[in-house]
C-alpha positions in Angstrom: 27.7 32.4 -6.8 31.3 30.6 -7.1 32.7 28.6 -3.9 35.2 31.6 -3.6 32.4 33.6 -3.1 31.3 31.7 -0.3 34.1 31.9 1.7 33.3 35.6 3.2 29.6 35.0 2.9 27.1 34.7 6.1 23.7 33.9 5.9 21.8 35.6 8.7 24.8 36.8 10.4 25.2 33.2 11.6 25.7 30.6 8.9 28.8 30.3 6.4 28.8 28.6 3.2 31.8 26.4 2.9 31.2 24.2 -0.3 28.5 23.6 -2.7 27.8 19.8 -2.8 24.8 19.9 -5.1 22.5 22.1 -7.3 19.6 21.8 -9.6 18.0 23.9 -12.0 16.4 26.3 -9.4 18.3 25.7 -6.2 21.7 24.4 -4.7 22.8 22.8 -1.6 25.9 23.8 0.4 27.8 22.2 3.4 28.1 25.2 5.8 29.0 26.0 9.3 26.6 27.1 12.1 29.2 29.4 13.7 27.0 30.1 17.1 26.7 26.4 17.5 29.9 25.4 16.0 28.2 22.5 13.9 28.4 21.4 10.2 25.0 22.0 8.6 23.4 21.7 4.9 22.1 24.9 3.3 19.9 25.1 0.6 19.2 28.2 -1.3 17.3 29.3 -4.4 19.7 30.4 -7.0 19.9 34.2 -7.7 20.2 33.5 -11.3 16.8 31.4 -11.6 15.1 34.6 -9.6 16.3 37.1 -12.3 15.5 35.1 -15.1 13.4 36.4 -17.5 9.9 34.7 -17.9 10.5 32.6 -15.2 8.3 34.6 -12.4 5.7 31.9 -11.9 8.5 29.2 -11.4 10.4 31.0 -9.5 7.7 31.9 -6.9 6.5 28.2 -7.0 10.2 27.5 -6.0 10.3 30.1 -3.4 6.9 28.7 -1.7 8.3 25.0 -2.0 11.4 26.1 -0.1 9.4 27.7 2.5 7.0 24.9 3.0 9.9 22.3 2.9 11.1 24.6 6.0 7.6 24.4 7.6 7.1 20.6 7.1 10.6 19.7 8.1 10.3 21.8 11.3 7.5 19.4 12.3 9.2 16.2 11.5 11.7 15.0 14.1 12.7 11.6 13.2 15.7 9.6 12.7 15.2 8.6 9.3 14.2 12.1 8.0 16.8 15.0 7.6 15.9 17.6 10.3 15.3 21.2 9.8 17.0 23.7 11.7 16.0 27.1 10.3 14.9 29.4 7.6 16.5 32.5 6.7 15.9 35.3 4.4 18.8 36.7 2.9 19.0 38.6 -0.3 15.2 38.3 -0.7 15.6 34.8 -1.1 14.8 32.0 1.5 17.7 29.8 2.8 17.1 26.4 4.6 19.3 25.5 7.5 19.3 21.5 7.5 21.0 18.5 9.0 24.0 17.9 7.3 24.8 13.8 6.8 27.9 13.0 4.9 26.0 10.6 2.2 25.5 9.8 -1.2 21.7 9.5 -2.9 20.6 5.9 -3.3 20.6 7.2 -7.0 24.2 7.6 -7.0 25.0 4.5 -5.3 22.9 2.4 -7.9 24.5 4.6 -10.7 27.9 3.4 -9.4 27.6 -0.2 -8.0 24.4 -1.3 -10.0 21.4 -3.3 -8.5 21.4 -4.4 -5.0 20.8 -7.5 -3.3 17.2 -7.9 -2.2 17.9 -7.9 1.5 20.4 -4.9 1.2 17.5 -3.0 -0.6 15.1 -4.1 1.9 17.3 -2.8 4.9 17.2 0.7 3.1 13.7 0.4 2.5 12.7 -0.4 6.2 14.4 2.9 7.1 12.6 4.9 4.4 9.3 3.2 5.5 10.0 4.0 9.1 10.5 7.7 8.2 7.2 7.9 5.9 5.2 6.4 9.0 6.4 9.4 11.0 5.6 11.8 8.2 2.1 10.2 7.5 1.1 10.1 11.4 2.0 14.3 11.2 -0.5 14.4 8.3 2.5 14.9 5.9 2.6 13.3 2.2 6.0 13.5 0.6 4.8 13.0 -3.0 8.6 12.4 -4.3 9.9 9.6 -2.7 12.5 8.3 -5.4 16.1 7.1 -5.2 17.3 10.8 -5.5 15.7 11.5 -2.6 16.9 9.0 -0.1 20.5 9.6 1.3 22.7 7.0 2.3 25.3 7.3 5.0 28.3 5.6 4.9 27.4 3.5 8.0 24.5 2.4 6.1 21.7 4.8 7.6 19.1 5.9 5.4 17.3 9.3 5.5 14.6 10.8 3.5 15.3 14.2 2.3 13.8 17.0 -0.1 10.2 17.5 1.1 10.0 20.6 -1.5 7.0 19.1 -3.1 5.5 17.5 0.1 2.4 18.6 1.3 0.8 18.6 4.8 -3.1 18.2 5.3 -3.5 21.7 6.3 -1.4 23.1 3.4 -2.9 25.1 0.4 -2.3 23.6 -2.9 0.8 25.0 -4.6 0.9 23.1 -7.6 -0.3 24.9 -10.9 -3.7 23.7 -12.7 -2.6 20.9 -14.9 0.6 20.0 -13.2 1.4 16.8 -11.4 4.1 17.1 -8.4 6.8 14.3 -8.4 8.8 12.2 -10.8 6.8 10.2 -13.5 8.8 6.9 -13.0 8.1 6.6 -9.6 4.2 8.2 -9.3 1.7 6.0 -8.3 -1.2 5.0 -11.2 -3.8 7.0 -9.4 -1.5 10.2 -9.2 -0.5 9.7 -13.0 -4.3 9.8 -13.7 -4.9 13.1 -11.8 -5.9 12.2 -8.5 -4.3 13.8 -5.2 -1.2 12.1 -3.7 -1.8 10.3 -0.6 0.2 8.3 2.0 -0.8 5.2 -0.1 0.8 7.2 -3.2 4.0 7.3 -1.2 3.9 3.7 -0.4 4.0 3.2 -4.1 6.7 5.2 -4.7 8.6 3.2 -2.2 7.9 0.1 -3.6 8.8 1.7 -7.2 12.3 3.0 -5.6 12.9 -0.5 -4.3 11.9 -2.1 -7.4 14.7 0.0 -9.1 17.2 -0.9 -6.4 17.0 -4.8 -7.4 15.8 -4.6 -11.2 17.9 -1.7 -12.3 14.9 0.5 -13.4 11.4 1.7 -12.2 8.5 -0.7 -12.7 7.6 1.2 -15.9 11.0 1.7 -17.0 12.1 5.0 -18.2 11.5 7.4 -21.1 12.8 10.9 -22.1 9.2 11.4 -23.0 7.5 12.3 -19.9 4.0 11.9 -21.2 4.6 8.5 -22.7 6.0 7.3 -19.2 3.0 8.9 -17.4 0.4 7.0 -20.0 2.6 3.7 -19.0 2.2 4.6 -15.4 -1.5 5.3 -15.5 -2.7 2.3 -17.7 -0.2 -0.2 -17.5 0.5 -3.3 -14.9 3.7 -3.6 -12.9 5.7 -6.4 -14.4 6.7 -8.7 -11.8 10.6 -8.3 -10.7 12.7 -11.3 -11.7 15.8 -10.2 -9.5 14.0 -9.5 -6.0 14.0 -12.9 -4.7 12.7 -13.0 -1.0 11.4 -9.2 -1.7 9.1 -10.1 -4.5 5.6 -10.6 -3.2 6.1 -7.6 -0.8 7.2 -5.6 -3.6 4.3 -6.6 -5.5 2.0 -5.8 -2.7 3.5 -2.3 -2.5 3.2 -1.7 -6.0 -0.5 -2.9 -6.2 -2.5 -0.9 -8.6 -5.6 0.1 -6.3 -4.1 2.3 -3.4 -6.2 0.4 -0.6 -4.4 -2.9 -1.6 -1.2 -1.5 -0.2 0.0 -1.9 3.2 0.5 1.1 5.3 4.1 2.5 5.7 4.3 1.1 9.1 3.3 -2.4 7.9 5.6 -1.9 5.1 8.5 -1.3 7.3 7.8 -4.4 9.5 7.8 -6.5 6.5 10.9 -5.1 5.0 12.6 -5.5 8.4 11.7 -9.3 7.9 13.1 -9.6 4.8 16.2 -7.8 5.6 16.6 -10.3 8.7 16.1 -13.2 6.6 12.7 -13.8 7.6 9.4 -14.3 5.7 7.4 -10.8 5.4 4.1 -10.7 6.9 1.9 -7.8 5.7 -1.9 -7.5 6.9 -4.4 -6.1 4.2 -5.3 -2.6 5.4 -8.8 -1.6 6.0 -10.7 -0.9 2.7 -9.6 -3.9 1.2 -12.0 -6.1 3.7 -12.2 -6.9 7.3 -8.8 -8.6 8.2 -8.7 -11.1 11.1 -5.4 -12.6 10.5 -2.4 -11.9 8.7 -1.6 -12.5 4.7 2.0 -14.2 4.9 3.7 -12.8 1.9 5.9 -15.2 -0.1 6.9 -15.7 -3.7 4.2 -18.4 -3.9 1.7 -17.0 -1.1 -0.5 -15.2 -3.6 -3.5 -17.7 -3.7 -3.3 -18.3 0.1 -3.4 -14.8 1.1 -7.1 -13.6 0.0 -8.2 -16.4 2.8 -7.5 -13.8 5.3 -10.0 -11.0 3.8 -13.7 -11.5 4.2 -16.5 -9.1 3.2 -18.0 -6.9 5.8 -17.6 -7.7 9.2 -17.3 -11.7 8.7 -14.4 -13.1 10.4 -12.2 -15.7 9.1 -13.8 -18.4 11.0 -17.1 -17.5 9.7 -15.7 -17.9 5.9 -14.7 -21.2 6.6 -17.6 -22.4 8.8 -20.1 -23.2 6.0 -17.8 -25.5 4.1 -16.8 -27.4 7.4 -20.6 -27.8 8.0 -20.6 -30.0 4.9 -17.9 -32.3 5.7 -20.0 -34.7 7.8 -23.5 -36.2 8.0 -26.3 -33.8 8.6 -27.0 -33.3 12.2 -29.4 -35.4 14.3 -32.8 -34.4 14.4 -33.4 -32.7 11.2 -30.6 -30.2 12.2 -30.7 -28.0 9.3 -31.0 -25.4 11.9 -27.4 -25.0 12.8 -26.6 -24.0 9.0 -29.2 -21.4 8.3 -26.6 -20.5 5.8 -28.6 -18.1 3.6 -32.5 -17.1 3.1 -31.9 -17.1 -0.7 -32.2 -21.1 -0.8 -35.5 -20.9 1.1 -37.7 -20.7 -2.3 -36.1 -24.1 -3.5 -36.5 -25.7 0.2 -40.2 -24.8 -0.3 -40.5 -26.4 -3.5 -39.0 -29.3 -2.3 -41.6 -29.4 0.4 -44.2 -29.1 -1.6 -43.2 -32.2 -4.0 -42.5 -34.1 -0.7 -45.9 -33.4 0.7 -47.3 -34.6 -2.6 -45.2 -37.7 -2.7 -46.5 -38.4 0.9 -49.9 -37.6 -0.3 -49.8 -40.1 -3.0 -48.1 -42.6 -0.4 -50.8 -42.1 1.7 -53.4 -43.0 -0.8 -51.5 -45.6 -2.2 -51.5 -47.2 1.2 -55.4 -47.0 1.6 -55.7 -48.6 -1.5 -53.5 -51.3 -0.4 -55.6 -51.5 2.9 -58.7 -51.7 1.0 -57.6 -54.7 -1.4 -55.2 -56.6 0.7 -58.1 -56.2 4.0 -54.8 -56.8 6.2 -54.7 -57.0 9.8 -54.4 -53.4 11.9 -50.6 -53.4 11.7 -50.8 -53.1 8.1 -50.6 -49.2 8.6 -46.9 -50.2 8.7 -47.1 -48.5 5.3 -47.0 -45.0 7.6 -43.4 -45.0 7.7 -43.5 -44.4 3.9 -42.9 -40.5 4.9 -39.3 -41.6 5.7 -38.6 -39.8 2.0 -38.7 -36.6 4.0 -35.2 -37.6 5.9 -33.5 -36.1 2.7 -35.0 -32.4 4.0 -31.9 -31.8 6.1 -29.5 -32.6 3.5 -31.5 -30.6 0.9 -31.7 -27.5 3.1 -28.1 -26.6 3.6 -27.6 -26.5 -0.4 -24.1 -26.3 -1.3 -24.6 -22.9 -3.0 -23.6 -21.1 0.0 -19.8 -22.3 0.0 -19.3 -20.9 -3.2 -20.2 -17.4 -2.1 -17.7 -17.4 0.7 -15.0 -18.6 -1.8 -15.8 -16.0 -4.5 -15.8 -13.6 -1.6 -12.1 -14.0 -0.7 -10.4 -13.1 -3.7 -11.6 -9.6 -3.5 -8.1 -8.5 -2.3 
């Protein structure tokens, strides 16, 4: 269909096609007019040429279902940073989506023209994308294809997520064919590249990969014309720390964590990105699943070693993790106070062995004292040897063995 053909074409007797503004292998996007409401809209179509292409029946049907699914999912998402969906019209046996029109360029186009962005500029865009993702995730929708090409940037700096065509709601059926992976390899999360189902954490990784590309000039695992080779890199490789990200570095590495449970949620990412955009130090709490968090791990370029202190095993709190180490900084409590630090049951066999040795020593001392009494025939105050059991004083210091302290410190790095 040529632009001249569109001048007289109406979709659903309401929408006029004015100008084609984008196209792909299976579809095209038009700037159009809603003649009923007199407003400019964007209209996505499934290309007629694709529908009639020989041998492409499966691909066409999948594209048809994706367009319909994008319409259904878009209708349930109304958010400032998500392109709004207005209508779905079946015309000429093909579905057409009627969407919000945003005069804009994709982030991919902006990067292609201007090159990498400054970290704070990228963070300002990422904050908006993360906000839109948080709304989608709250509605039970996983986008599954966050990348620079699916982030629209308006002239006033507004950013909006588009193209929910491969997204999936929790109550949708699986539409991708067996053995197929939905998404763009360079921006996939490692677990998705390994064949696992995309989740909200996968979207967060893709957001991190998008921002990485924005500041570094290429995605975390590079680019490769061989999609299989690139998938292998994503599935098995480790992200190389960025060199141009500045204050965004530590947050990017958290977004790009290899383990999904170690990534922040979209809402946490939004808040941290807002901090970077404003010139503040970002703070991200480790999500549940990576440990019980009672404090916030402050992320900065050199904060990696300090952050694990906020994470503990099980229900233990930060203060409980620090308590055993503090208990050994001073002298033992009065009154044999090993009681306040019953650190663990494991040291008890060692304590029992020490007690046996001490009792044996006491017995020997008592016997020795008896011998001394018998030989020296001293007065009744000679039982001054009785204080010999004072070696029992080391018992409190032996009881709180320092083996408890390494347990807490080794537990911390499980972030």
